[in-house]
N, C-alpha and C positions, 0 to 999 in steps of 0.2 A: 654062595651068592651074597653079595653085599647088600641086597635089598633094593638097589637102584634099577629102575625099570628101563628097558630098551627104548621105550617111547620117548620122543623128544618133541616139544611143542613147536620148534622152529619149522618142522616139516609139515607143510599144509596138507599134503596128501595123507600123511599118517593120521593127523587129527580128523580129517574127513572120514577116513576109514573107521576111526574109533567111535564117532558119533553117528555113523550111517544107520545103525539099528534103531536109533531114536526117530529117524525120518522114514522108516518103512511103515508108513501109515497111509490111508487113502488120501487122494488129493482133496477130497471134500472135508477132511478133518479140520476143525478149527485150530488156530494157533494155540499152543499150550506151553507153559513154562514148567518143565520137569525138574524139580529140585532133587539134586543128588544127595545120597546118604554119605556120611563121612567115611564109611567103610567101603564105599564103591571105589573100584580101581581108578576110574577116571577122575573122581574127586581127589584121590591121593596123589595122582600125577600132577594135576594142575596146582594143588596146594603146595606141593614140593617145589614146583617150578617158580612160583611167586614168593616162596618163603624168604629168600634173600632181600629183594626190594621191599617187601612188606615190613620186614624188621627194620630196615634202614629208614623207612618213612613212618615208623611207629604206628603201624596199622595191623589189623587182624581180620582175617577172612571170617565172615559170618554165614555165607551160603554160596553155593555154586549151582547154577541151573542151566539146563539145555534149553535153548530157544527153539522149540519144535514148531517150525512152520514149513510144511511140505511144499507149498506153492513157491515160497522164496527159495527153497532148495532147488527146485526144478528151474526156476528163472535164472539162477546163477549158473547152473551147469549148461543150460541152453546158450547163454551168452558166451561162456568160455568155449564151447564146442564150435559155435559159429565163427568166433574170432580165430580160432586155431585153423579152421578150414580156409578162411581167407588168407591166412599166412601161408598155408601150403600152396594155394593157387598163385599167390604172388611169387613164391619161391620157384614154382614150376615155370612161370612165365618169364622169369629173369634168366640171365645167363649163368647165374651161380648154380652149381649142382652139388651143394654141400650135403653129403650123405649123413652128416651128423647134425642135422637141423634140430635145434632146440627152440621150442616155442617160448615167446616172451610172456604168454598168458599162463604162468605157473601159479599154483596155489601157494599164496604167501600169507602167513599169519601176522596180523597187525591188530592193534588195540585202539579202543575209543573210550575215553573217559566221559562219564555222564553222571546224572543223579539217579538214585534208585527209582524215583517216580517216573522217569522216562523209559525204563526198561519195558514196561507194558506196551507203550507206543511203538518201540523198536521191534518188539516181538510181532505186533500186528502188521506194521507197515514197512519195516526195515529202516535203514538209515537213509535220510533224505536231506540233501544240502539245502533245499529250498526252505526248510523249517528252521534253519539255523538262526539264532537270535542275533548273531553278528557274523559278518562275512570275512572277518579276520584278514589274512594276508593274501589269499589267492581266490577271493570271490566266493559266491554261494556254492558250496561243495561239501563233500564228506571228508573230514579230517581224521586221519589215522596216524599212528606212530608205533614203531617197534619198542619204544621206551615206556616202561611203567611210570617212571618219574614224570615224564612229560604229560601223560594222560592223567596222572593223579593231580597235577596242578590244575588242569581243566575241571576235573571232577569236584575239586574242593572249593570252587569259586562261590557257590551259593549255599553249600551245606558243609561246614568244616568237619563234621563228625562222621556222617554216613555218606558213602560214595559207592559208585559201581564202575566196573570195567567190563566192557563188551569185547569179547574175543571174536575177531572176524577173520574169515578166509577171503582173500582178495586176489582177483586176477588183474594185476597192475598193467600188464601189457608193456608197451614202450614208454619209458619214463622220461619226462622232460626235467632236467636238473636246473631248477630255478635258483638254487643256492649259488650257481655259477653265473647264470645269465641275467637274473633279476629283471625279467621282462613280464612275468605274470604278476598281476596286482589284484587288489580287492575288487576291481571292476570285471575281472575275467569270469566268463560264464562257461567256457569250454576249454579243454586242453589245447595247447598249440597244435598246429597242423602236423599230421602224421604221428601224433603221440596220444596216449590213452590215459595218462596220469601225470602228476607233477610232484617232484620232490622239493621240499622247502625246509631250510634249517631255521628253527625257532628255539630260543632258550637253550635247553640242555641237550636236544636231540633233533634228529630229522623228523619231519612229518610228511606223510604221503597224502596227496590231495586227489580225490576221485570225483568226477562229475557225473558219471552214469551210475544210478542206483543198482543196476543189475550186476555191476562188478564186485559188489560187496555182499557177503553172506554172513550175517551175525549168527553165531552158533552157541556161544556161551555167555552167561552173565555172572561175573564174580562180584558179589556184594561184600564190602568190608567196612570196618569202622576205624576211626582214629582213636588210638589209645591215649587218653589224657590222664596223667597221674594226678592223684588227689592233692599233691603239694604244689601244683602249678598255680600261678597267679592269674586270676581272671580280671577283666574280660579278655585279656590278650590271648591270642591263639598262636601256638608254635608255628613258625614258618615251615613250609614243606622242606624236608631235607632231601636235596637232589644229588644224584650221582650220575656221572656221565659213563654209560656203558662203553666198553672198549670198541664195539663195532661202530660207534658214532664217528670216530676219527677215520675209520676205514671207509665208511659209506660216503664221506665227503669226496674221496678219491674215485670211488666207483659209482656205477649207476644202478646198483641193486642193493637192497637192504641186507647187508652182509650177515647180520645176526640170524637170518632165517634160512640161509643156504648151507650153513655149517651145522650138520646134525649132531655134533659133539659139544656145542656151546651150551652152557647153562648159566644161571644167575648166581651160582654158588659163591663166586668170588666177591659178591656184594655183602655177604654176611661177615662183617669185620669185627664184631664184638664177641668177647669170650664169656660174657655173662648172659643170663637169660633176659630177653627183652622185656619181660613183664615184671621183673624183680625190682624191689626198691634200690638195690645196688646199681642196677643199670641206669636208673633215672638220676641217682645221685652223681654218678660218674659222667653222664653224657648230656643231661638236659640243659645244663648251663652253657655248654659249648654250642648246642643248637640255637640257643637264644642269642648268643653273642657273635660268633664268627662262622662264616661259611666254611665248608670243607675245602681242602686244596684243589680237588677236582672241580668244585664249583668256581673257584677263582680262575682256573684255567679256561673254562668255557667262555666266560664273559670277556676275557682278554682276547681269546681266539675269535670271538664274534667281532670285536673291533678290528682285529687284524684282517679277518676275512673281508669285511666291508672295505677296508683301505685298499686291499689288493684289487678288488672288483672295481672300485671307483678310479684307481690309478689307470686301469685299462680303458675305462669309459671316457675319462676326461680328455678333452681336446685342448692341450695347452701349447700347441705349436707356435702360437703368437706370444707366449709368455704368460706368467701368472697374473699380472695386473689387468690385462684385458679379460681374462677368464673370470676373475673375481669382481671386476668392475671398479676396483679401487686400488690405490697405491699400497704396496706391501711394505712391511717394516724394514728399515735400514739395518743391515746386519750389525752395525756398530752398537746398536741399542739392545741386542740380545747376544751376549757372549756365548761362544761355542766351545765345546770340549775338543780336545785334540782328536783328529781323525774323523770328525763329523761336522755336519752343518746345522743340526737341529739346535734349538736354544738350550742353553744351560740354565735351567730355571733357578737354581740356587744363586748363581752369580747375577742373574737378571733381577731376582727379587732384592738382593742387596743393592743393586744399582738403583732400582726404583725407590727403595726406602731411603737411600741417601739423597734423592731428589725431593723427598717429602719433608715438610716441616712438622715438628712436634711428634715425630714417630716414636719418641721415647716415652710418650704418655702412658701412665699406668692403666689407662682405660683400654688399651689395645688387648685384644684376645690373644694371649701368648700361645694358647693351645692351637689356634688356627695358624699363627705365624710359624710355629714349629712344624705343623703338618705340611704347610706349603714348602718350607725349606727341605723337608725330607722327601719331596716328590722326585721320582725318577723322571728325567727330562724326556726320555724316549718312550717308555712304556710303563704303565702302572695301574693300580686300582685303589680307589678310595671307598671306605666303608662309612656310610652315614648312619650313625646310631645316636638316638637321643640321649643316651646315658653319657655320651662323650661331649655333649654340649650342655652348657649351663642353662637349665630351663626356667629357673625362678630368678630372672634378672630384675633388679630394681630399676625403675624408670626415674631418672633425675628430671623431674618436671621443671625445676628452676632453670635448666638449660634449654628447655623447649618452649615454655610459656612465658609471656610477659603481660603484666597488667595493662589493660587498655587505658590510654590517657583520656582526658576529658574531650579533646577534639574528636577522637575516634568514637567515643561513646555517643556524643551528640549527633554525629553523622549516622550512627546506627539507629538511634531513636527517631530522628527526623525522617529517615527512609523506611521506617518500620521493618528494619532488618530482623530476621529471626535466627534463633539458634537451630541449626539443622539437626541437631541430635534430639532435642526434646520438642522441636517445632513451635516453641513459644517465642513471641516477639521480644526483642531486647528490652522494650519499654517495661516489661514486668519486673525488671531488676534495675533500680534507679541508682544504686551505689556502684562506683567504679571497682570496688574490691571484688565484686561478683562477676566481673567481665574480664576476659583475657583474650589475647591474640597469640598466634604462633609466630615464632621468630622468622620463619621462612615464607609465610604467606599472610595476606591481610585479613583473613576471615576471623570473625569474632564469635565467641562462645560463652556460655555460662561456665564458670570455673568448675563447678561440680560435675557438669555434663562432660566436658572434654577430658577431665582427669579420669572419669569412669571409662570413657572410650579408649584412651591411651593405655590403660591397664588391661584391656581385653586382648587376648591373643590374636583375635581376628582383625584387630585394627591395623596391624603391620606397621604401626608407628607412622602413619601418613595422615594428612588432613582429610577428613571425611568429605570435604567439598571438592577440592582441586587435586587431591591425591599427591600433594607436594610432601616429600619426606621431611619429617621433623626430627630425625635421629640426631643424636650427638655424633658428629662425623668420626670421632675417635673411638666410640663405643661399639661393641658388637651388636648386630641386629637381633631382634627377637627370633626365636626359633619358629620356622614356618610350619605349614600343615602337611608336609610330605611325610609319608611313612618311611621307615628305615629301608635302606637298599644299598646297592653297590654301583659304582661308576668306574668303568675301565676306559683307558685311553691309549692310543699309540700314535706316534708322530710320523708323518709322511714327508720325507725329504724331497720327494718329487713334486708334491703339491704344496709344500710349505704350510701344512695344517695338521691339527690334531683330529683324529677320528675317535669318536666317543661312543660308548655303549652304556646305556643305563639299564639297570634291572631292579624293579620293585616287585617283591614276591607278594602272593596273596596274603591277606591278613584280616585284622579286625579294625574297624574304623575307630579313630581316636575322638576324644571329647571335642576337638576343634572341627570335626567333620559333621555332615548333615545327619547321619544316622549312627551315633556312637554305639559301639558294641556289636554292630552288624558286620557281616563279612564283606569284603570288597575284592575286586579282581585286580591283580597286579599287571605289570606291563614290562616289555623289553623295547627300548627305543634306541635309535642310532642317530648320530648327528656329526657335523663337521665344523671345526672352528679354525679358520685361517689366521695367519699372522698379518693382521691388518696394520697399516700405517706405522708411525714411528714407534709407538708403544704397543705394538701388536700383541705380544704374549700376555699383556695385562688382561685382555678380554678372556683368555683361557683361565687365568688365575682367578678372575672374578666368577666365572662359571663353576669352577671347582669349589669356590667359597660358597656360592649359592646352594650347591648340592650339600656341602658340609652343614650348612645352617638349615637344611630341609625346606628350601624355597623352590626347587625345580619343578616339583609335581604337587598335586593335591588329589583328593578323592571327591568325585562328583559325577556329573552326567557328561558323557562325551558329546561334543558338538558334531563329530563326524559320523558316529554310529548310533547316537541317541541312547546308548546304554547307560543306565544309572549304576551307582555304587562301583565305579571303575576308576582306575588311576588315569589322570589327565594332566596336561601341561598346566602350569600355574602362572602364566603371564610372562614368562621369559622365553622369547621366540628363539627357536633353533633352526639351523639349516639341516633339513633331513634328506635332501636330494642334491644332486650336482647342478641341475638346471630346472627350468619351470618356475612355478609360483613359489616353491619352497627351496629354490636353489640359487644359482648365480647366472649372470652377474648381478650384483646388488651393491651399489656404492654407498648406500645409507644404512646398511645392516648394522655395522659396528655402532654407529651413533644411536640407532633405535634401541639396540639391546643394552647399551650402556645406560640409557635413560630408564629402562625397565629394571635394571639392577640397582640404579639409584633409588628408585621408588621402594625397593625392599631393603634399602640400607646396607647393601653389600659393599664393603670396603669404600665407604664414602670418602675417606681421607686420601684415597688415591684417584678419585674420579677425574680431577682436573689435569692429571698427567697425560690423558689421551690426546689432548690438544696442545700440550706443552711444546 
């Protein structure tokens, strides 16, 4: 015997049989959390099952408990029996006489990531979508996943060190594949007609959405801790190390969670390291790579997400009348975006050279050559950009002589006579009678005390704009200051059919920076998708500026979401994106490029190219 047990967690019936003795208690018994001993066979099986993904995520199990609630056990089995009986009646009434009828209400094992403090409530009341703090992608419901990595992302949102994973047996019934149809939204309160659950692809794996509490039976709670080596630099927290299990790709093609129908599958392939995960050697070899670059599998999923969105939107888009009526604006003339042989998508390298040749003073030493080199290395059709603060110069000196001008006597007298005040310190200009203490910006007429505006411009939150009218005061040839966005990835793919780039942004969970509202506190990351068409004569320029905004960390920030009212979460940072094909956030929209260009101007993104849009 090799020591490997025959029991496999993917088989819901087997796991129910294993825990059945714990539920042979009177119906009147109060719910109880039964902590398993490490020598218990059930503990050994479950710990071995999660060993691979736990090591990859730098986590360690601290306890495994059975959620003993007899009433919830009976509720689940009553629901499943009733639904199976309905299926049999419908099969008998139909013309089909399939002798090998297989119910869709099979016992499927799925996971739910949460905080240890929530386990007691789950034990007493079960999982209930109405108590969710956010309605996420598919409305108020119970969100489950076959992926430990996906659940760990959710569990780590508010407590980066202590987390819990609830193992559930679920009767999914007939599944609606929303990853293909994209009709279920955060407003949905029930599954689509003739369906009992919804499958939705988010981040690294599928998630299964259940709207009836009776469909889910929580049976186990696995509590685990994040292993933080003593040599790590605080207050920053290691981003979750995510791996895409092989069954994720398969489940996109099928309507069942593949990982749980194959009784021979296990997570052993995820244990990719040859040294002990708790040893100093392990951290010396691997901790720097976790901090710097995502894994190859991680790179694949974000590009695949963008490609999946492109294929879905190409099917949904009605472009029978052409692209210009669809977008509501003229599309770029092909002569202004050179194409490679055998394709029609823009050749960004040739295009960038063309744009730079039209721009004056592009040889200025103030240009960020790191950005220019990054742009020239972009693949025109498909690629990924990693936004990391260590790649961007953070301590940039502000050349105040190029931004501020001493106020002349006429402007000073005007401010004194109208009792104009400095909006930074709120004192009236009359308090300073000498011209040397008063300055104006080159791009706007507002007047300030010299010491006040210099202090403001040197603050990261100023974003180098006038505090009154938000006019950018950047040196057009200089790189902008780094923005408040946490590190993340941006993937893109070009659609020749729609003449647009499809973009997928991914910001992982992490710790808030000094420029955020709660420095040192954890925040929730996000995955967002958007589309950028080739607008007007210089159309690809908008895409280049969006890439640059992400490179300089201006696309997102951390704060309170206006849509969900959740605090400490990743939100847009004032650069509007098209996130749907139609409606309020879609097309047609003839003024979109102009509006976004002004928003990019306000953040100082490639100001030396901004006039080329209307050239």
